[in-house]
BAMARSE-99377 format. One record per residue (C-alpha): x, y, z. Coordinates in pm, 1 decimal. Layout:
// BAMARSE-99377
> X/Y/Z;
...
This chain:
// BAMARSE-99377
> 10857.1/6223.5/14261.9;
> 10966.4/5878.5/14278.0;
> 11221.8/5757.5/13991.1;
> 11144.2/5533.7/13710.9;
> 11285.6/5238.3/13856.6;
> 11173.8/5295.1/14206.4;
> 10805.4/5322.9/14070.8;
> 10839.8/4997.1/13851.9;
> 10875.3/4830.4/14249.9;
> 10562.7/4659.9/14383.3;
> 10473.3/4590.9/14730.5;
> 10450.9/4203.3/14634.6;
> 10830.2/4255.5/14508.8;
> 10877.6/4324.9/14883.5;
> 10721.2/4098.1/15003.4;
> 10883.7/3824.6/14816.4;
> 11226.2/3986.4/14861.5;
> 11219.5/3991.7/15238.2;
> 11055.5/3647.5/15290.1;
> 10700.5/3722.6/15425.5;
> 10541.8/3422.6/15236.6;
> 10817.0/3193.2/15376.0;
> 10856.0/3276.3/15720.8;
> 10564.1/3496.9/15807.9;
> 10332.8/3166.1/15905.1;
> 10022.0/3323.7/15742.5;
> 10027.6/3594.4/15999.4;
> 10318.5/3868.0/15854.1;
> 10275.9/3999.0/15520.3;
> 10307.8/4347.1/15321.6;
> 9984.6/4536.2/15212.9;
> 9937.9/4702.8/14868.9;
> 10072.6/5033.5/15001.9;
> 10379.5/4906.3/15119.9;
> 10324.7/4827.5/15477.6;
> 10372.1/4537.5/15718.4;
> 10035.6/4404.2/15876.7;
> 9978.1/4150.1/16112.4;
> 9703.7/3900.3/16112.1;
> 9727.8/3775.2/16481.3;
> 9438.3/3506.6/16443.0;
> 9492.6/3461.7/16074.8;
> 9137.4/3534.8/15992.6;
> 9187.4/3812.0/15752.1;
> 9150.0/4084.9/16016.7;
> 9504.8/4274.2/15993.5;
> 9644.6/4560.7/16168.1;
> 9877.1/4786.0/15998.5;
> 10233.9/4753.6/16236.7;
> 10291.0/5137.2/16129.7;
> 9948.0/5244.0/16271.2;
> 10068.0/5094.2/16604.1;
> 10359.5/5286.5/16620.9;
> 10197.2/5646.0/16534.6;
> 9978.2/5587.4/16807.9;
> 10260.7/5479.1/17058.2;
> 10443.8/5814.4/16956.8;
> 10136.4/5986.9/17004.5;
> 10145.4/5847.6/17369.0;
> 10498.0/5954.3/17387.8;
> 10685.6/5636.0/17336.9;
> 10963.4/5577.0/17102.9;
> 11159.1/5316.1/16941.5;
> 11340.0/5094.7/17065.3;
> 11017.6/4943.7/17123.8;
> 10865.2/4577.1/17180.2;
> 10489.4/4509.7/17070.2;
> 10308.8/4235.0/17162.0;
> 10018.9/4137.6/16948.1;
> 9835.1/3963.5/17247.6;
> 9559.8/3781.0/17034.3;
> 9827.8/3606.0/16815.0;
> 9974.6/3460.8/17178.0;
> 9672.4/3341.5/17236.0;
> 9602.5/3185.7/16914.1;
> 9906.5/3003.3/16955.0;
> 9819.5/2842.6/17263.9;
> 9474.4/2726.6/17110.5;
> 9672.5/2605.1/16803.0;
> 9873.6/2383.7/16995.7;
> 9634.6/2231.9/17175.6;
> 9379.6/2178.3/16902.1;
> 9641.8/2014.9/16672.2;
> 9732.6/1765.4/16954.5;
> 9352.0/1714.0/17010.9;
> 9292.9/1601.5/16643.6;
> 9587.9/1407.3/16605.3;
> 9495.6/1205.5/16906.7;
> 9144.7/1177.3/16760.6;
> 9288.0/1102.8/16408.0;
> 9503.1/827.9/16555.4;
> 9244.7/661.8/16821.0;
> 9487.1/771.4/17063.4;
> 9326.9/674.3/17432.9;
> 9473.7/932.6/17637.5;
> 9484.1/1313.0/17629.0;
> 9737.8/1632.6/17584.1;
> 9827.2/1830.3/17892.0;
> 10081.9/2075.1/17749.6;
> 10279.5/2312.2/18005.0;
> 10445.5/2598.0/17937.8;
> 10798.6/2665.5/18023.4;
> 10786.6/2987.7/18241.2;
> 11187.5/3044.7/18171.2;
> 11102.1/3082.5/17800.5;
> 10939.8/3428.4/17891.5;
> 10869.5/3499.9/18229.9;
> 10694.0/3835.4/18192.1;
> 10330.8/3828.0/18404.4;
> 10162.2/3996.1/18075.4;
> 10245.3/3699.9/17881.2;
> 10205.9/3403.4/18146.7;
> 9909.9/3537.0/18230.9;
> 9763.3/3527.8/17839.8;
> 9866.9/3225.5/17818.7;
> 9678.0/3092.9/18090.9;
> 9385.0/3246.8/18000.3;
> 9390.3/3103.8/17625.8;
> 9474.7/2752.0/17787.8;
> 9213.2/2760.7/18047.9;
> 8945.2/2516.7/17849.3;
> 9272.1/2287.4/17750.1;
> 9404.7/2253.7/18134.4;
> 9725.1/2410.4/18016.1;
> 9962.8/2417.9/18246.4;
> 10314.6/2585.3/18370.9;
> 10682.5/2454.4/18400.4;
> 10882.0/2592.5/18675.3;
> 11281.9/2566.0/18694.5;
> 11396.2/2724.1/18958.6;
> 11217.9/2815.7/19313.0;
> 11116.3/3181.4/19159.5;
> 10939.9/3035.2/18881.8;
> 10779.6/2761.2/19077.7;
> 10676.4/3045.7/19313.5;
> 10511.0/3222.8/19024.2;
> 10351.6/2900.3/18916.1;
> 10169.1/2770.1/19237.9;
> 10029.2/3158.8/19239.8;
> 9904.9/3165.0/18930.1;
> 9758.4/2812.5/18876.7;
> 9416.3/2822.0/18953.7;
> 9286.7/2473.2/18835.3;
> 9378.6/2160.6/18968.4;
> 9354.5/1961.0/18667.8;
> 9652.8/2141.3/18513.6;
> 9976.3/2015.9/18548.8;
> 10262.4/2223.0/18725.9;
> 10637.7/2029.2/18633.9;
> 10903.0/2106.3/18850.9;
> 11238.7/2052.1/18665.8;
> 11600.2/2206.3/18725.6;
> 11822.9/2177.9/19029.8;
> 11617.6/2158.8/19383.6;
> 11697.7/2233.1/19735.3;
> 11505.5/2134.1/20010.8;
> 11295.9/2463.9/20026.8;
> 11191.0/2394.2/19625.7;
> 11106.6/2029.9/19728.9;
> 10864.7/2171.5/20024.3;
> 10689.5/2419.1/19784.5;
> 10627.7/2155.8/19545.4;
> 10485.5/1947.7/19838.7;
> 10261.6/2286.3/19931.6;
> 10092.5/2281.4/19604.3;
> 10025.7/1914.4/19654.2;
> 9865.2/1981.3/20003.2;
> 9631.9/2217.9/19787.1;
> 9547.9/1940.6/19570.8;
> 9741.6/2072.7/19298.5;
> 9888.3/1848.3/19009.7;
> 10280.9/1898.8/19098.5;
> 10515.0/1656.1/18957.1;
> 10857.5/1693.0/19093.3;
> 11117.3/1571.8/18808.9;
> 11421.5/1380.9/18945.0;
> 11716.0/1494.4/18718.3;
> 11983.9/1429.0/18964.1;
> 11969.5/1109.4/19173.3;
> 12048.9/1282.5/19515.3;
> 11701.5/1436.7/19448.7;
> 11492.2/1128.6/19501.6;
> 11645.4/1064.7/19856.5;
> 11538.0/1465.3/19958.6;
> 11234.1/1378.4/19823.0;
> 11147.4/1094.8/20018.7;
> 11268.3/1263.4/20335.7;
> 11083.4/1580.2/20303.6;
> 10772.4/1384.6/20189.7;
> 10818.0/1163.3/20555.6;
> 10841.3/1511.0/20751.6;
> 10550.6/1660.0/20599.0;
> 10337.5/1386.9/20550.5;
> 10254.5/1475.9/20189.4;
> 10283.6/1212.8/19907.6;
> 10457.5/1383.8/19585.1;
> 10414.8/1328.0/19234.4;
> 10712.9/1168.1/19085.1;
> 10892.8/1199.5/18735.7;
> 11209.4/1091.7/18619.8;
> 11394.5/1253.2/18353.4;
> 11620.6/981.1/18134.2;
> 11954.4/1089.6/17958.0;
> 11852.7/928.5/17607.5;
> 12105.5/797.2/17384.3;
> 11863.6/964.3/17118.9;
> 12065.6/1265.5/16993.5;
> 11885.0/1613.3/16949.3;
> 12040.5/1816.6/16673.7;
> 12119.5/2220.2/16606.1;
> 12226.0/2430.9/16865.4;
> 12142.8/2230.8/17180.4;
> 12221.7/1918.3/17061.5;
> 12403.8/1827.2/17362.1;
> 12136.3/1849.9/17575.9;
> 12098.3/1478.8/17587.0;
> 12372.1/1166.5/17535.1;
> 12609.6/1056.9/17838.6;
> 12730.8/1423.8/17881.4;
> 12417.5/1595.0/17924.4;
> 12379.8/1809.9/18202.9;
> 12063.2/1721.3/18306.5;
> 11883.9/1346.8/18393.5;
> 11936.4/969.1/18506.7;
> 12143.0/714.4/18273.6;
> 11980.0/372.9/18290.2;
> 12144.2/262.6/18580.0;
> 12034.8/573.9/18793.7;
> 11683.1/497.3/18677.0;
> 11666.6/181.4/18841.3;
> 11837.3/298.2/19168.6;
> 11541.0/585.1/19139.2;
> 11282.1/293.4/19089.7;
> 11434.2/60.1/19410.8;
> 11442.3/343.4/19620.0;
> 11085.7/429.8/19596.0;
> 11007.8/99.9/19647.0;
> 11212.6/78.9/19962.5;
> 11034.7/403.4/20084.6;
> 10696.6/254.4/19986.0;
> 10660.0/542.7/19752.0;
> 10591.7/303.5/19433.0;
> 10250.7/510.4/19371.4;
> 10393.4/808.7/19336.5;
> 10584.6/754.2/19036.0;
> 10380.8/909.7/18757.7;
> 10614.9/1029.7/18492.0;
> 10872.6/974.2/18247.4;
> 11036.4/1293.1/18099.4;
> 11311.9/1356.8/17835.4;
> 11442.0/1711.3/17662.8;
> 11653.9/1698.5/17371.9;
> 11706.6/2072.8/17346.6;
> 11555.8/2361.2/17201.0;
> 11492.0/2452.9/16865.2;
> 11501.0/2098.1/16723.6;
> 11527.0/2123.2/16341.1;
> 11465.7/1787.2/16246.1;
> 11151.9/1556.9/16291.9;
> 11375.9/1261.1/16270.1;
> 11555.4/1335.6/16587.4;
> 11253.2/1400.8/16783.6;
> 11067.6/1070.4/16648.8;
> 11392.4/907.0/16742.8;
> 11355.1/1014.1/17104.8;
> 10998.2/946.1/17175.2;
> 11035.5/595.9/17060.0;
> 11311.7/568.8/17294.3;
> 11139.7/757.7/17584.7;
> 10841.1/560.5/17552.9;
> 11067.0/231.5/17614.1;
> 11143.1/369.1/17925.3;
> 10804.8/487.7/18007.1;
> 10632.7/122.1/17905.5;
> 10949.8/-52.9/18105.0;
> 10853.6/166.1/18430.1;
> 10464.7/54.2/18382.7;
> 10560.3/-325.6/18369.8;
> 10776.1/-298.5/18712.6;
> 10433.5/-181.5/18859.1;
> 10456.4/222.4/18857.4;
> 10139.6/349.3/18811.9;
> 10288.7/618.9/18598.9;
> 10019.0/808.6/18328.8;
> 10237.3/1087.1/18178.6;
> 10497.1/1099.0/17929.2;
> 10676.3/1455.2/17901.8;
> 10778.6/1498.2/17585.6;
> 10983.3/1806.9/17653.7;
> 11036.4/2111.9/17442.4;
> 11225.0/2117.0/17135.2;
> 10914.6/2193.6/16920.6;
> 11086.3/2471.2/16688.1;
> 10992.5/2795.3/16498.1;
> 11096.4/2846.4/16112.4;
> 11292.2/3141.0/16182.8;
> 11423.9/3172.3/15833.4;
> 11129.5/2989.2/15648.1;
> 11302.1/2754.6/15462.6;
> 11164.0/2446.0/15589.6;
> 11478.5/2266.3/15616.4;
> 11701.9/2085.8/15924.4;
> 11911.6/2426.7/15930.3;
> 11972.0/2542.1/16301.4;
> 11731.4/2817.9/16275.0;
> 11416.7/2635.2/16076.0;
> 11244.4/2349.2/16094.6;
> 11156.3/2058.2/15843.4;
> 10820.1/2021.1/15980.8;
> 10456.4/2135.5/16063.3;
> 10336.1/2155.2/16412.3;
> 10100.9/1910.1/16237.6;
> 10347.4/1667.9/16200.8;
> 10488.3/1693.9/16498.0;
> 10178.7/1642.9/16674.5;
> 10103.8/1337.1/16453.9;
> 10444.2/1153.5/16513.3;
> 10451.2/1221.4/16882.5;
> 10098.9/1077.7/16917.7;
> 10166.6/763.2/16649.7;
> 10515.1/631.3/16818.0;
> 10363.1/664.0/17149.1;
> 10098.3/463.4/17062.0;
> 10256.3/238.1/16835.3;
> 10522.7/139.2/17153.6;
> 10261.5/98.3/17378.7;
> 10031.9/-85.8/17200.1;
> 10362.4/-332.6/17132.3;
> 10438.8/-352.8/17485.3;
> 10087.1/-421.9/17651.9;
> 10078.5/-81.2/17828.2;
> 9787.1/143.9/17836.4;
> 9915.9/469.2/17657.0;
> 9998.7/753.5/17896.2;
> 9841.0/1127.4/17893.8;
> 10079.6/1370.5/17641.9;
> 10264.3/1632.9/17832.1;
> 10477.8/1893.0/17645.1;
> 10696.5/2201.1/17712.5;
> 10705.7/2401.2/17414.1;
> 10774.4/2742.8/17489.8;
> 10951.6/2883.9/17222.6;
> 10689.9/2746.6/16959.8;
> 10399.5/2942.6/17169.6;
> 10532.8/3272.0/17240.5;
> 10825.5/3361.1/16991.2;
> 10603.8/3480.3/16708.3;
> 10348.0/3738.4/16924.3;
> 10651.5/3992.3/16988.8;
> 10881.2/4187.5/16760.3;
> 11121.0/4461.5/16832.2;
> 11066.0/4778.4/16634.9;
> 11426.4/4991.3/16607.7;
> 11497.8/5299.9/16420.2;
> 11773.0/5395.2/16172.0;
> 11922.5/5719.9/16224.5;
> 12237.1/5708.2/16037.0;
> 12456.6/5525.0/15751.1;
> 12783.5/5514.7/15749.9;
> 12899.4/5458.3/15405.0;
> 13290.4/5376.1/15322.5;
> 13274.1/5543.7/14963.3;
> 13097.4/5891.0/15030.5;
> 13349.5/6023.2/15291.5;
> 13550.1/6183.8/15045.9;
> 13432.4/6540.0/14964.9;
> 13584.0/6812.7/14718.8;
> 13726.9/7012.4/15025.9;
> 13990.0/6704.5/15109.8;
> 14107.5/6673.6/14745.5;
> 14513.7/6656.7/14814.1;
> 14642.9/6958.3/14597.2;
> 14944.9/6767.4/14514.1;
> 14866.5/6403.2/14448.3;
> 15093.1/6114.8/14539.6;
> 15189.6/5859.8/14268.5;
> 15012.6/5597.3/14463.8;
> 14719.6/5835.9/14422.3;
> 14721.6/5834.2/14057.7;
> 14777.7/5473.9/14037.8;
> 14436.4/5385.2/14189.7;
> 14265.8/5671.6/13993.9;
> 14420.5/5479.6/13646.3;
> 14280.3/5154.2/13830.2;
> 13966.3/5294.0/13849.9;
> 13945.7/5444.7/13491.5;
> 14096.0/5092.0/13388.5;
> 14200.6/5185.2/13062.2;
> 14382.9/4852.1/13021.0;
> 14087.0/4663.1/13045.6;
> 14222.3/4468.0/13321.2;
> 14043.1/4193.4/13464.3;
> 13821.6/4197.9/13783.2;
> 14032.4/3981.1/14000.5;
> 14337.8/4137.0/13886.3;
> 14216.0/4486.7/13947.7;
> 14112.4/4377.7/14312.2;
> 14459.1/4261.2/14393.7;
> 14636.2/4574.2/14238.4;
> 14367.4/4794.3/14439.0;
> 14458.5/4589.9/14771.0;
> 14842.5/4637.1/14687.1;
> 14794.8/4997.5/14659.3;
> 14599.1/5056.6/14953.5;
> 14811.0/4873.5/15158.1;
> 15137.7/5099.7/15019.1;
> 14960.6/5388.7/15067.6;
> 14897.4/5299.6/15446.4;
> 15291.7/5230.5/15488.3;
> 15358.9/5559.9/15315.1;
> 15144.2/5717.4/15578.2;
> 15281.3/5543.6/15854.4;
> 15654.0/5622.1/15725.9;
> 15576.4/6005.9/15735.7;
> 15623.8/6002.7/15321.0;
> 15196.5/6021.6/15253.2;
> 14989.4/6333.9/15423.2;
> 14654.6/6284.4/15542.6;
> 14458.4/6405.7/15230.3;
> 14658.9/6177.0/15005.8;
> 14565.7/5889.7/15236.1;
> 14206.0/5991.1/15263.7;
> 14183.3/5999.3/14865.1;
> 14339.1/5638.1/14832.3;
> 14117.1/5485.0/15083.3;
> 13810.1/5674.8/14902.1;
> 13942.0/5582.1/14545.7;
> 14016.2/5203.2/14666.0;
> 13636.3/5148.3/14785.3;
> 13505.3/5298.1/14431.9;
> 13709.2/5076.4/14276.9;
> 13544.6/4783.1/14489.0;
> 13227.6/4916.8/14417.3;
> 13277.6/4923.3/14041.8;
> 13441.7/4547.7/14038.3;
> 13122.3/4433.3/14206.3;
> 12872.9/4608.7/13998.5;
> 13029.5/4436.3/13669.9;
> 13028.0/4084.2/13887.7;
> 12627.2/4153.8/13884.3;
> 12630.8/4102.2/13521.5;
> 12884.4/3779.3/13501.5;
> 12723.5/3454.8/13600.1;
> 13101.4/3343.1/13731.8;
> 13193.0/3475.4/14088.2;
> 13599.6/3442.9/14164.8;
> 13577.8/3316.3/14517.5;
> 13781.4/3615.1/14638.8;
> 13559.0/3862.0/14507.3;
> 13268.6/3669.9/14683.7;
> 13329.1/3901.5/15012.8;
> 13310.1/4246.7/14797.0;
> 12921.8/4252.8/14890.8;
> 13005.3/4251.5/15271.1;
> 13279.6/4482.1/15293.0;
> 13083.9/4731.5/15077.5;
> 12786.8/4704.2/15286.1;
> 12690.7/5007.7/15465.3;
> 12637.2/5046.0/15812.9;
> 12282.1/5156.2/15942.5;
> 12322.1/5278.7/16281.3;
> 11978.1/5193.4/16476.6;
> 11901.8/5304.8/16848.9;
> 11890.9/4982.9/17007.1;
> 12114.2/4738.7/17192.4;
> 12164.1/4438.5/17056.7;
> 12265.3/4294.8/17421.2;
> 11956.3/4407.0/17578.2;
> 11734.3/4318.8/17285.6;
> 11852.7/4055.4/17061.5;
> 12098.8/3869.1/17299.7;
> 12042.9/3523.0/17132.5;
> 12155.1/3670.9/16784.0;
> 12504.0/3785.0/16994.9;
> 12556.0/3518.2/17198.0;
> 12417.2/3201.2/16983.3;
> 12425.2/3338.7/16627.3;
> 12043.5/3304.8/16613.7;
> 11860.2/3430.2/16317.2;
> 11556.7/3629.5/16292.9;
> 11369.2/3807.5/16037.2;
> 11412.5/4158.0/15973.5;
> 11253.3/4408.5/15736.6;
> 11124.5/4765.2/15680.6;
> 10794.3/4795.6/15835.5;
> 10683.9/5076.3/15554.5;
> 10845.8/5215.7/15202.9;
> 10791.2/4867.5/15101.2;
> 10618.9/4983.0/14746.1;
> 10988.4/5142.2/14691.9;
> 11272.0/4923.4/14583.5;
> 11561.5/4852.0/14812.4;
> 11872.1/4971.5/14685.9;
> 12138.3/4999.3/14992.6;
> 12320.3/4665.1/15133.5;
> 12371.3/4739.3/15493.8;
> 12442.8/4529.9/15847.0;
> 12307.3/4683.6/16136.9;
> 12497.7/4840.2/16425.7;
> 12379.7/4919.8/16786.0;
> 12468.4/5225.0/16998.0;
> 12653.3/5051.2/17252.9;
> 13021.9/5131.1/17286.9;
> 13114.1/4736.4/17145.9;
> 13213.1/4617.1/16840.6;
> 13030.7/4269.9/16848.0;
> 12682.9/4504.8/16868.3;
> 12587.8/4450.5/16534.5;
> 12335.8/4216.4/16302.3;
> 12556.8/4118.9/16003.4;
> 12402.0/3762.1/15943.3;
> 12052.3/3754.8/15788.0;
> 11801.7/3488.8/15666.4;
> 11800.0/3400.8/15282.9;
> 11637.5/3103.7/15133.1;
> 11964.3/2956.2/15054.7;
> 12198.8/2951.7/15351.5;
> 12211.5/3342.2/15532.0;
> 12311.8/3683.6/15356.7;
> 12575.5/3894.8/15537.3;
> 12392.7/4203.6/15432.2;
> 12012.7/4319.0/15413.1;
> 11906.1/4538.4/15153.4;
> 11718.9/4851.9/15272.3;
> 11614.4/5154.3/15167.5;
> 11801.7/5484.8/15127.2;
> 11767.6/5725.3/15419.1;
> 11584.5/6015.8/15322.2;
> 11569.8/6242.2/15646.7;
> 11231.5/6096.9/15770.4;
> 11206.2/5806.1/16037.5;
> 11289.6/5496.2/15897.7;
> 11171.4/5206.0/16100.5;
> 11270.5/4831.5/16076.6;
> 11071.4/4532.9/16258.0;
> 11278.5/4239.4/16423.5;
> 11038.4/3954.4/16410.3;
> 11014.2/3610.4/16613.2;
> 11134.5/3775.8/16945.0;
> 10906.1/3646.2/17236.0;
> 11102.8/3349.0/17327.0;
> 11394.6/3431.8/17551.9;
> 11493.1/3765.1/17446.4;
> 11255.0/3962.1/17673.2;
> 11416.0/3778.6/17989.1;
> 11805.7/3728.4/17918.8;
> 11892.0/4053.3/17739.4;
> 12162.4/4238.1/17982.2;
> 12268.5/4610.5/18061.0;
> 12572.9/4633.6/17857.2;
> 12643.0/5012.4/17873.2;
> 12361.7/5097.5/18090.6;
> 12100.4/5052.2/17811.2;
> 11775.9/4894.3/17988.1;
> 11455.7/4785.9/17900.4;
> 11289.9/4937.5/17587.7;
> 10943.6/5067.4/17580.5;
> 10664.6/4798.6/17526.3;
> 10306.2/4805.2/17405.5;
> 10048.1/4532.4/17422.7;
> 9812.0/4515.5/17137.8;
> 9447.4/4338.0/17098.0;
> 9260.1/4360.9/16806.1;
> 8932.8/4535.0/16769.7;
> 8714.2/4582.4/16471.3;
> 8474.2/4891.5/16627.0;
> 8844.0/5102.6/16672.1;
> 8951.6/5326.0/16346.3;
> 9235.2/5136.6/16253.2;
> 9126.8/4769.7/16386.9;
> 9322.3/4748.8/16712.1;
> 9377.1/4923.6/17083.1;
> 9707.6/4940.0/17271.0;
> 9555.5/4766.2/17592.2;
> 9876.7/4870.2/17784.9;
> 10207.2/5112.4/17758.1;
> 10503.3/5012.0/17946.5;
> 10756.0/5271.2/17953.7;
> 11118.3/5188.0/17925.9;
> 11367.3/5204.4/18181.0;
> 11517.9/5555.2/18272.3;
> 11857.2/5654.4/18372.1;
> 11805.4/5641.0/18743.4;
> 11679.3/5298.4/18741.0;
> 11948.9/5141.3/18575.4;
> 12192.3/5311.2/18781.6;
> 12043.7/5212.6/19069.6;
> 12063.7/4866.2/18929.4;
> 12420.2/4892.3/18970.3;
> 12461.7/5025.4/19333.7;
> 12447.6/5410.4/19214.8;
> 12209.7/5606.4/19404.8;
> 12002.3/5934.0/19216.5;
> 12020.2/6149.7/19496.0;
> 12385.8/6079.9/19575.0;
> 12476.8/6152.1/19228.4;
> 12284.5/6491.5/19227.1;
> 12436.0/6597.5/19557.7;
> 12785.2/6501.6/19433.3;
> 12702.9/6699.4/19098.7;
> 12580.3/7027.4/19270.4;
> 12883.6/7032.6/19514.7;
> 13084.1/7036.3/19166.4;
> 12888.0/7279.6/19007.9;
> 12903.3/7491.9/19354.7;
> 13267.5/7459.3/19342.8;
> 13276.9/7598.6/18998.6;
> 13043.5/7883.0/19068.6;
> 13291.4/8000.0/19377.3;
> 13591.3/7979.2/19135.6;
> 13375.9/8187.5/18891.6;
> 13400.2/7937.9/18613.0;
> 13035.2/7934.7/18559.1;
> 12772.3/8213.7/18673.6;
> 12535.3/8155.4/18908.2;
> 12239.8/8151.3/18688.8;
> 12426.3/7886.2/18472.6;
> 12519.0/7672.2/18697.7;
> 12136.2/7619.1/18806.6;
> 12053.5/7553.5/18440.6;
> 12332.9/7270.3/18417.3;
> 12222.2/7128.5/18746.2;
> 11846.8/7129.0/18638.8;
> 11947.3/7005.2/18322.5;
> 12174.8/6677.8/18494.5;
> 11888.3/6610.3/18731.6;
> 11627.4/6617.5/18463.7;
> 11834.2/6340.2/18245.9;
> 11779.8/6088.3/18557.7;
> 11452.5/6064.8/18449.8;
> 11552.8/6023.3/18041.7;
> 11510.2/5711.0/17865.9;
> 11856.0/5527.1/17814.0;
> 11830.2/5509.0/17463.7;
> 11941.2/5790.6/17205.0;
> 11621.6/6082.6/17181.5;
> 11632.7/6091.0/16783.2;
> 11602.2/6478.9/16667.7;
> 11503.9/6528.3/16309.8;
> 11791.5/6708.8/16121.1;
> 11823.2/7091.7/16106.9;
> 11510.6/7069.9/16396.3;
> 11278.7/6948.3/16086.5;
> 10961.0/6810.1/16177.1;
> 10966.0/6441.9/16093.0;
> 10722.3/6302.1/15840.5;
> 10579.8/5996.1/15941.6;
């Protein structure tokens, strides 16, 4: 039976508490029964995510798990193209939009397949930043109307691959990012007799904002400065390849939070474009690069995990500024290319993790561990807890810290036994909790007490690896929306940070989205013995491909979900991909499964001969070892006391 305070809580309050209406983009929300649902097409048809989890569990797939909503991926591709088409129509723009998807953002075949299928009617192309990515693009690219943009460092084989595509009639554009590349392109073009399509990437002075602001400017890794742009054009003219220069490109960084930065960059790049056009180069394309953001926290600000503009505003500003500059310069407008990757794929994918343990500082002292003879430092702390003198919160906090430090010093000197130290620590945290509760009833909060909620937060242990599944959170402090997938008709009451199962202190999530700035904890529900699942949303960009094998935790289970009205719960799982087995990851670091099993058998045989284990037991031990080679790398969470868990 629910408590009165819990039953007074509504799913709508949870929806507000976790910010779904701010960051959910009309796709993610909470239903009246307290479950998170997704509307992949934003048309009212929804899927309850816990229904997806239950079906996956029935297939033998457990969390951690990536769920891809393929309809949402398709929707984002169509939406991007249609919004640009509408902006072009509204502005009376004479060119067309020719978007490309940067493969580096998510190279997985299922993702690229879906993007190309969704973009077929829009001639939506691909961008490659390496030789392997170019090889994917060339093979997957089926329409010669679609572009393939070639970025990144290039050797002679990379250039030959691009010219192979040109030989097949594909619109492959080699973007020169280092001046030395222009000579190689000219040389190999002469050897093969294939005329390239060439673009130049400019190092703009317009600065980006956010984490990747240094992608432009004088010290940027890629691009040509103004003098180098002129050198490149002179070499093309000298090689009689003037007709090959077709594109001007810039990129001011990923996840640009401020639309002003984008406007400034578009203006500067269009000036470059117009100058090259007036110099007699045919041009035809202006590539505005990436940078189109995702509003991870829903604040609609220029904070690094947000964006202060909409997709519609972005498209209008790009189209308008290019048109105005070209009109003033008397130059025909170019076709517009953008390399929006994060904005296309981030929202379609989410990570589901299971919380299986709670680490609590304040509930660790049981009656069995009460000291038989209490030391004065313990009784002093008990006195502070009772607070008969009505000391202020800050003074009590200072006194409690002093007494806790005193207890540690006494213990280290041998004057305090372990039971009294345990009691001192437990009472200290009880004092802190009481001070924090009192602070909730007061308006003013002294600065030193601001950290109390973070210090008091529980640790919810989740069966996943931050380094494998959320690398950007560890490496860049990237924020992701996180919320329970169920029990949202109950009031959350536990402030917690999330910790993973790696043997690394950095394996945690202790920074969460909030409307005002960020939070150091997330308020969740108490664990009750049943599975408790959290969703980490918007993980479709970079996280899938950049994860590493810290502690040899491998790829997680993955399912691909499609809307289907004829199915009982409105969806079907098109594909289920099992996560890495132990054998898979250890072979990836140069161990052989057979060799390890052979070595283990030798040791068990030796132990059997020495009568350390019985023969039958030795067989069982070896069978168990061999069976674990085929097990998943993550924990196999079982319910406490062998009880069957409710779903």
